[in-house]
N, C-alpha and C positions, 0 to 999 in steps of 0.2 A: 750548685753542681760545679761545673768546670773542675776545680780540684776540691771544693768543699764537699760535694756529694759525688762520690766516685761510682762508676758503673761496675765496680767489682762488689758483689754482695754475696751473702751466705747462701741465699736461695736463688737459683737461676732456673727459670723455666722457659722453654722454647716452644712457642705456639706455631707449629709448622703445618700449614694446610694450604690448599689451593682454591678453596671456595669460601667466601665470607660465611656462608651458612654452615660449612663444615666446622670452622673453628669457633663460631659463636656458640656451638654446642659442645665444644671440646673440653674434656676434663683432663687436666694435666696428669701425666702418668707418674708413677713412682711415689715419692714421699709427699708430693704436694696435693693437698685437698683442703677444703674449707674446714674439715674436722681436725686435721693434724698440723695446721699452721696458725691456729687462732691464738697466737701469743703476741704481745706488743713488739717484741724483737723481730719476729718473723713478719709482722705486719709492716714494720718500717722497711724491710727489704722488699716487700711486695710493692710498696709505694715507689721506691727507687726503680724497680723494674718497670712500673707504669711510666715513669719519666723516660726511661730508656726507650720505651715503645714509640714515643713520638719522634724519636730521632733514628729509629732503625730503618735507615734509608738504603736505597740502591739506585744505580744509574738508570735502570729501566722500570722503576716503580716508585718514583719520587713521592715523598710525603713532607719534605722540608722545602727545598727549592722548587719554585714553580716555573723554572726556565722553559720547560716545554709547554705547559698548559696556559701560562699567563703571558709569556714573552714571545715565543715562536708562533703561538696561536694568534698573536696580535699583529699590529703593524710595527712593532719594535725590532723584530729580529727575524733572521732566516735560520733554518735548521743547521746548515753548514755540514761539515764532514766531507766524506769522499763521494759526493754525488747523491742523487735522489734515492738510490737503492741502499745507501748506508744507513742502517736503522730506519727502514722504510716506514715503520709505524708513525714516526714523527713527520715524515713527508706527507702521509695521509692526513694528519691533523692540520698541517700547514696548507694543504690544498682545500680543506673543509669538506668538499663534496666526495672525498674518498673515505671518510670516517665511517666505520661500520660497527655494529654491536659485537660481532664475533671476531675478536682479535686475539683469541687465545689467552696466553698468560703474559702478554707484553704491554707495557706502558699503562694506560688508564685502567684496564682490568686488574693489573698487579697493584696499582696505587689503591684501588678500591680494597683489595685484600689487605694491604699493609695498614691502611687506616683502621679497618675493622679488627685487625690483630691488636693494634694499640688500644682500641676501645675494649677489647676482650681483657687485656691486662688490667685496665682501670676497673672494669666490672668485677673481675676476680678479686682484686684487692679490696674493693668496696664490700663485697659479699663477706669476706673474712672479717674486716674491721667492724662492720655493722654488728657482729655477734660478740665483740669484746666489750665488757662493761667499762663505762667511762672511768670508774674509780681505778681500774687497772691500767688504763691507757689515757693519761691526761691530754695527749695530743690528738685524741680520736676525732674531734670535730674539725680541727684544722686539716688533718690528713684526709678526711672525707671531702672537705671543700677543695683541696688540691686535686684529688682524683676526679671530682665532678668537673673541675675546670679543664683537666686534661681530656676528659671524655667530650666535653663541649667543644674544645678546640678541634678534635678530630671530626666530630659531626659537622661543625661549621665548614671545615675545608671540603668535606664530602659534598655538602649542600652546594657550595660554590661551583663544584665541578660537575655534579650530576643532577642537582635540583631535587629529584624525587628519590629520597633515601629512607631506609628503615631506621628508626631510632631504637637502639638496643640499650637497655638499662639492666642493672644488676638484679632487680627483683623479678625478672622474667624466668620462668622455667624453660627447659629445652623445648617442651611442646608449644609453649606460648611464643618462643622465639621463631619457631618454624611458621607461625601464622602472622607474624608482624608484617604489615603491608607497607609499601613505599608510596602508595597512592593516597596521600593525605593532603588536605588543603595547604597551600603554600604558607599562609600566615600561621597556621597551626604548627607547622614544622619549625618555623622560626621561633615561635613561643616555647616550644618544647626544648630547643637548644638553649634558649635564654634562661630557662629554669635552672639549669646547671650553673651558668655564669652568675646568675643572681644569688644562688646559694654560696658560691665562692665569694662574691662581693660582700655578702652579709656576714661571712664567718672567717674571713682571712684578715690578718693584719695588713696595714698599708704596705709595709715592706717586711721581708724576712732576712734573718742573718745570713743564711746560706744562699749565695747567688744561684739563680736558676729556678728556685722554688716559686710556684705561683703565689701571687699576693693580690691584695685588693686593688692595687694600682693597675695591674695587668687585667684584672676582671673588669674594672671600669672602662679601660681602653677597649676591651673586646665587646663590652655591651654597647659602647658608642658605635663601634664598627657594625655590629649585628643590627642595631636599630636603624642605622643608615641604609644598609641593604634592604631591610624589611620595609623601610619607608617607600621605596620604589615598588609599588604593588604591581605584580605581573598577572596576566591572564594565563590560561592553559597553553597558549602559544608563545609564552615567554615575552609578550609585549607589555611595556609599562603602560598601565591604564590609569594610574592615580599616584600622586605623591602625598603620603600621609603626614600631615603637619604635626600631629601629636607625637609621632615617632621622631620627627626631626627635633622637637623640643627635648625629647629624651637624649638624643645624640649630644646636644649642647650640654645638658645637665651632667652626663657621664664624662664627657670630654673635659669639662671644667674640674672634675675630681682627680684627673690624672696629673701626677706630679712628675715633672721631667724638664729637660731643656735640650736645646739643639747643641750638638758638638760645635765648637768654634770653627772647625774646618770640616767641610763636607766629606773629605776623603777619610777622615778618622773612622767613619762608619764601616769602611771596607778594608781596614788594615788590622793585622794582628797587633795585640797590645791594647786595644780599645774595647774589648768585649765587656758587656754589662756596664757600659758607660751611661752618662745621663740621658742619652737619646734612645737607648735600648730599653723598651718597655716590656717586651716579651720575646724571648729568643730560645731556640733549642741549643743546648750546651754540648760542646765537644771538647776533648782533651787529648793530650799527648804525653808520653812518658809519665803515665799516671799509676804505674804499678800493675796494670793489667797486661795480658800477654801481647795484644796487638794494638793497644791504645784505643781511644774512642774518637777516631777521626772521621770526617765526612768525605765520602767518595761520590756524593750525588752529582757533582759537576765534573767528575773525573774524565768525561769525554771532551771537555770544553776548553782545554788549555791550548795555547798556540802549537801548531803542528810541525812546522819546518825548522825546528831548532832543537839542539841537544839540551838546551836549558830546561825544556819541558818534555815533550815527546808525542802526545796524542790528545785529541783527535780532531781538533778544529771545528767543533760544533758551537752553536749559539753565537752567530755572527750578527753584528748590528746591521739593520736595514738602512738603505740610503735614505728612506723617508724619515726614519728616526734621527739619523745624523743631521739631516737638513733642519729638523725642528729646533736645533740649538742656535740657529742664526738669530741675531738681534738687529733691531733697527738702529739708526744713528743715535737714538735716544736711549738705547740699552733695553728696549722692550722686545718681547717675542713677536714674530710675524705670525699672528694668529690665523690669518686666512691664506696667505700665499707663500708660506715658508717653503713649500715643495716645488715652487715654480722654477727654481734654479738650484743645481747641486751646490753644496757648500764648498766643495773643493773643485778647482779647475782641472786638476790632473793628479795622478799619483805617479811618483817616480820610484821604481823598485829599489834604487840604490841611494835615494836622497830624501829630501823633505817632501811633504805634501802641502803645497801652498794653498792658502785660502783664496777663494774667488776675490777678485779685485774689489777693494773697499769693504769687504765683509767684516763684521764683528760677531763674536760668538759668546755664548754663556760658558764659563769655565767648567761647568759640570760635564760638558762634552768630554774633556780630557781626563776626567775622573771615571768616565763610563766606558769609553771606546778605545780600543787599540788602533792607532793610526800610523801608517808608515812614516818613519822619520821622527817620531815623537817618543819620549821616554815611556817605558812600560812599567807600571807600578812605581812611578816617580823615580826611576833609576835609569841612568845612561849606561852604566856598566855594572856588572855583578862581580865585584872583587876581581879575581884573576880568571874567572870562568868565562867571560865573554861579554859581548855587546848586548845590552838590554834595551836598546832602541828598537821599537817595533819595526819589523822589516816586511816588505811585500811578500817575501818567501814564506813568512809564517802563516799566510793564508793557504789552506790546504787545496782548495779548488776555486781559485778566484774567477775562473771563467764561468762558473755557475753561481757562486754565492758572493763574489766580490772580495774585498780585501780588508774590511773593517772587522776588528776583533772585539772581544768582550774583556773588560778589565775588572769590574767590581768584584766578581766572584773568584778572581785569581789572587795568588800571593807570590812574592818573589821566591825563586827556588832555594835561596839561602835562609829563608825564614825558619825559625825554630819550630814553627807550626806545620811545616811542610813534610809530606811523606810521598815518595814515589814507589808505587807497587807495580812493577813491570812497566807498561806504557802509560798507566793511569796515575793521576795525581789525587791526593787527599790532603786535607788540612784540618787543623783543630780550631779554626776560626768559627765562632758561632754564626748561625744564620738567624737573622732577626725576622720575626713574624710581624711585629708592629714596632715602628720607630715613633718617636715623639713628633717628628714632622708629619707622620700619618695622622696622628691625633689632632694636630693643629688644622690640617686640611679637612678632616672629618667635620670639625666644628665650622670651618669657613663655608663648606658646602651646605651644611644645614642652615646656616645664617642666610646665605644667598637664596636658597629655596624658600625661606620664610620672609623674603622681601627685605632683609636687613643687610643688603650688600655693602653698605658703608661700614658696618661693623666687621665685615669679613676682610676689608681692604688692609688693615694693619697686620692681620694674620698672614695673608699671602705675602705681603711685603717683608715680613720677618723671615720667611723662607728665602725670598729673593735676595735679601741683604746678606744672609749667610752665604749664599752662592757667590755673590760678588766678592766676599772676603776670603774665599777659598782658593787663593792663588799663590800661596807661599811655597808649596812644594814644586819641584821641577815638573813642568807640564808640557812645554812645547819645544824644548831643546833648542832654544835660540831662534825658532821660526818667527816670522814677522806677524804673528797673530795679534789680534786686538781683543782682549777680554772686555766686555762692556755689559754690565747688568745694572739696571736701575729699578727702583720701586715704581709702582703705578702711582700717579698723582691723584687719580680719582677713578671711580667707576661710573660711567654715564648712565648705565641702565642695568637691570637684572640680567638681561641676555648677555651683555658684555662681561659682567662679573662672572657669570657661569662659564663663559668661554675662556676667560683668564684662569679661573680655578681649574678647569679640566686640562688646560695646557700646562699649568704649573705641576699638576700631578704627574703628567707624562714626563716632564723634564726631571723632576725630583726623583722619581722611582724608575727611570728608564732601565730596562733589562733586569729589574728585580722581580718580575713576575706578577705585577699588579695590573698591567694595562688591559688585558683581555677582560678581566673581571670588572674593572671600572666601566668599560664600554657596555657590557651586558647590564650592569646595574642601571646605567643611564638610559638604557633602551636604544643605544646608538650603534650597536655592533654591526648590524647589516649595512647601514649607509656609510659609516666610516670605513669599514674594512673593504667593502666593494669599491669605494672611491680609491682607497689605497691600492687595491689590486689592479684597477684600471690603469693607474699611473705606473705602478711598479712592474707590471708585466711587459711594459715597453722597455724596461731596463733589464729584466731578468726573464729569460725564456722559460725557466722551469715553472713559473707561475702562470703560464699562458692559458691554462684551462681551469685555474682555481676560481671558485665562486662561493660566497657565503650565502646560505639560504636562511632567511628570517623564519623563526618558528621551529627551527631544528638545530642549527649550529651553535646556538647560545650555550648549549650544554652537551656533555658527552653522553653517548648512549649508555643505558644500564647494561653492564656486561651480560651477554647472552647466556653465559654459563650460570649466572645467578638466577636468571628467570627460569632456566631449565631445571636447576636444582630445586627451586621452590615450587616447581610444577605450576607456575603461573601466579603465585602469590604476589610476586613483583611484576609491575607493569612497565612497559618500555616508554621512554620519552617520545614525544611526537616526532614524526618524520623519519624514524629509523625502522 
């Protein structure tokens, strides 16, 4: 994709509906039907439309960036913006105990709809392609495998968010779709999603010539991820009751099949010009100046740029939490403070017009300065932006520091002079891809499985590989001459399985901070309630807006099934517990 597969195509259909059940039964109007598009040329356009579906994103119904659901919902970040009432649906999620099933067409309900729209596109294309003879369409099997991969991706993401979901496939009639239940044993749901990834794994080439197309490499990575989630077996109250060793063995097998490498500099993953690089295993593709009317840029994080500067504009959402910032402290040996990282803030004070000095004697992991906007330090590795102004992050860039503090987000931003950058009114968009799986993810999938299989010594060099790359990622301007000390060292050994697991979990947090993985990791491990309530107990002493927040085990691990879906199906869908 990017520029190889363009999102301008001969046949375009818009699946516009407000209930998943509505559009799952939707027959596209006009010229499009399975009877009049069953030609290889039209089928190719339908496949491209299905790829477009997984990136048809919006700021309040995200299906690419998980900044709301995986970052703000965790201990990584605050909502930000102009106070609690600004996009208050996100505030409800951040408080946990204010989340309700009936939230209309905002946030999670719209995300549900957008994923099922993407599934509908894949299913429509499959239905058409299944009827075309192989002799007329040599790419038939490969395209079927790509579409099943895309469908599995959407089902997987839905399952992480909502747990109990209906699995919709192209062979179902409208009457059958209306009777598909979401009340299916957890393991059966995982296996049903895995069937599509396995078909892709068995029928796709290792790599494809056109960047962005699904391939065997991505299918293997997704199977490793799926089997890892499946290995942590949950009861009906979302509590982990068993860790399946056979599934862990599958994680290792599929992870070993993934071909990739780490970017030499950690920051490459978050800069324009490095899309589809060696670390990008599966990513949604965006483009700019691609011959289409408005280009294919992403606005999903359009609310999240720095607010108090003309360089950007709006709206100061997704701000790093003090807890997460503190996690980047290191010991004098260059190792994380696994247990007491949050006992003291990493910065002694913030100066609105100057630098932000580290606490006396502190050393830090340089990934902090690739992840967080900190007053007095370069933003996106820039001190200035040509003649346009100062790019050093300023205290004034925080929209409401009295509520949410002054730490910004940096990974999802690009410099305003980037050729990838678009400003539409107050909102920002970019053509930078969004990675769903990086090679670092695959490495840590394998390390986690090894540790759980009591092979923690084999996991040691894998985790150290991630840490060594972090320590080498200091060549770009990071601290603007501040007296910071970057210190990252590998672990010399793991004394026990418990210590190895603690190190693995901490490493995942540092590596993927503010990328939207954290909440889903905590749920997978069965640790969401104790970790997040401990976070809230400490953080509410710093931030009054969290004073009544509380995570309830057995409910808050997943979002409620949107009430409108239950109403539309007349009770065929059942609600998650606690809502």
